[in-house]
C-alpha positions, 0 to 999 in steps of 0.5 A: 734378651737384648738389654740396653747398654749404657752409652760409652763416649768414644774417648773411653773406647779402645781403637781396634782395626777390623778388615771388612769386605767393601760390599759388607761395609757399604751394606752396613753404612746403608743399614745404619742410617744416621746411627753410623756403621761403626755404632751398628757394628758395636750394637751387633757385637754387644747383642751377640755377646749378650746372647752367648753369655751365661744367664742371658736367657729370658724367662717365660714371664718376660714374654708378653705375646706370641705370634705363629710363624714359620722359620725361614732359616735355622733359629735358636729358641730364646727360652730353651736354646733348642734349634728350630730348623728352616721351614718349620713352625715357630713362634715369635715372642714379644718381650716386655722390652719390646723385642721379638725373639724366636721360640719353639712352639712347645716352649711356652 
């Protein structure tokens, strides 16, 4: 589950250098809008860390609703961790936090 993180001031952050392809940086700038691409990169990295961290799995009680869908690429069920192959039936689960997460059809 993607959790809201407390905002950290930039003075409390460590400076890190990362090399990005020019096209990637430009795409990130376009996607970030007023947020800024560095903030977007931090959000993406925090979401990845949270998804990969032990205990970050959601429970069925956190799913408010589900919508039938077809996967366009390989997805991982947010409840079971099982892979959902491309072009296969899946569900999109709306969480109590307002996030849409991929779910296996038999996970609920």
